[in-house]
C-alpha positions as CSV (number, residue, x, y, z in Angstrom):
1,M,0.0,0.0,0.0
2,A,2.8,2.4,0.9
3,D,4.5,1.7,-2.5
4,T,1.4,2.6,-4.4
5,T,1.0,5.8,-2.4
6,N,4.6,6.8,-3.1
7,I,4.2,6.0,-6.8
8,L,1.0,8.1,-7.0
9,R,2.6,11.0,-5.1
10,D,5.7,10.9,-7.4
11,A,3.4,10.8,-10.5
12,I,1.4,13.8,-9.3
13,K,4.6,15.7,-8.6
14,I,5.9,15.0,-12.1
15,I,2.6,16.0,-13.7
16,G,2.6,19.2,-11.7
17,Q,6.1,20.0,-12.7
18,I,5.3,19.4,-16.4
19,I,2.3,21.7,-16.2
20,F,4.4,24.3,-14.4
21,V,7.1,24.2,-17.1
22,I,4.5,24.4,-19.9
23,I,2.9,27.5,-18.3
24,L,6.4,29.0,-17.9
25,I,7.1,28.4,-21.6
26,I,3.7,30.0,-22.7
27,I,4.2,33.1,-20.5
28,G,7.8,33.4,-21.7
29,Y,6.7,33.2,-25.3
30,Q,4.1,35.9,-24.6
31,V,6.6,38.2,-23.0
32,I,8.9,37.8,-26.0
33,N,6.0,38.6,-28.2
34,A,5.2,41.7,-26.1
35,I,8.7,42.9,-26.7
36,I,8.3,42.4,-30.4
37,G,4.8,44.0,-30.3
38,E,2.3,41.4,-31.1
39,T,0.9,39.6,-28.1
40,W,-1.7,39.3,-25.4
41,E,-2.6,42.5,-23.5
42,T,-0.1,43.4,-20.8
43,E,-2.8,42.7,-18.1
44,N,-3.0,39.1,-19.2
45,I,0.7,38.6,-19.0
46,I,0.8,40.1,-15.5
47,I,-2.1,37.8,-14.5
48,G,-0.2,34.8,-15.9
49,A,3.0,35.8,-14.0
50,L,1.0,36.1,-10.8
51,G,-0.4,32.6,-11.5
52,I,3.2,31.3,-11.7
53,I,4.2,33.0,-8.5
54,L,1.1,31.6,-6.7
55,S,1.8,28.1,-7.9
56,G,5.4,28.5,-6.8
57,L,4.2,29.5,-3.3
58,F,2.0,26.4,-3.1
59,V,5.1,24.3,-3.9
60,I,7.1,26.1,-1.3
61,V,4.4,25.6,1.3
62,G,4.1,21.9,0.5
63,F,7.9,21.6,0.9
64,L,7.8,23.4,4.2
65,I,5.0,21.1,5.5
66,N,7.0,18.1,4.5
67,Q,10.1,19.4,6.2
68,G,8.0,20.1,9.3
69,K,6.8,16.5,9.4
70,A,10.4,15.2,8.9
71,I,11.7,17.5,11.7
72,G,8.9,16.4,14.0
73,M,9.7,12.7,13.4
74,L,13.4,13.4,14.0
75,M,12.7,15.2,17.3
76,E,10.4,12.4,18.4
77,R,13.1,9.8,17.6
78,T,15.7,11.9,19.4
79,N,13.5,12.1,22.5
80,N,13.0,8.3,22.4
81,I,16.7,7.7,22.1
82,G,17.4,10.1,25.0
83,I,14.9,8.2,27.2
84,S,16.5,4.9,26.2
85,L,20.0,6.1,27.0
86,S,18.8,7.5,30.3
87,N,17.2,4.2,31.3
88,L,20.4,2.4,30.1
89,G,22.5,4.7,32.4
90,K,20.2,4.0,35.4
91,D,20.5,0.2,34.8
92,F,24.3,0.5,34.5
93,K,24.5,2.5,37.7
94,E,22.4,-0.1,39.5
95,H,24.5,-2.9,38.1
96,I,27.7,-1.2,39.4
97,K,26.2,-0.7,42.8
98,E,25.4,-4.4,43.1
99,K,29.1,-5.3,42.7
C-alpha cells in the first residue's frame, strides 16, 4: 500500500512540474511577443505571471509542511533515544552498585 502511495505521489509531482514548465514556456513566449509588439494584453501577461508566482508559493508551502513533518519525526526519535539512553544509564548504575 505504501509503495502505491509513493508512486502516486511521485506521479502527481511530475505531472505538476510538467504543467508548471508548460505554463512558464507559454508566459515566456508571450513576454517575448510583447517585446516584439504582437501579443496578449499586458494585463493578461501580468495575471499569468501572478499565477506562476502563486503556484510556486504552493510548492514552497508543501515543501515546508513536508520538512516540518520530517523534523517532528526526528525530534520524536531523538527524544526516544534520549529516554532509552537515560534508562540504560540507570540500569548500568544499579549494576555497578550491586558489585
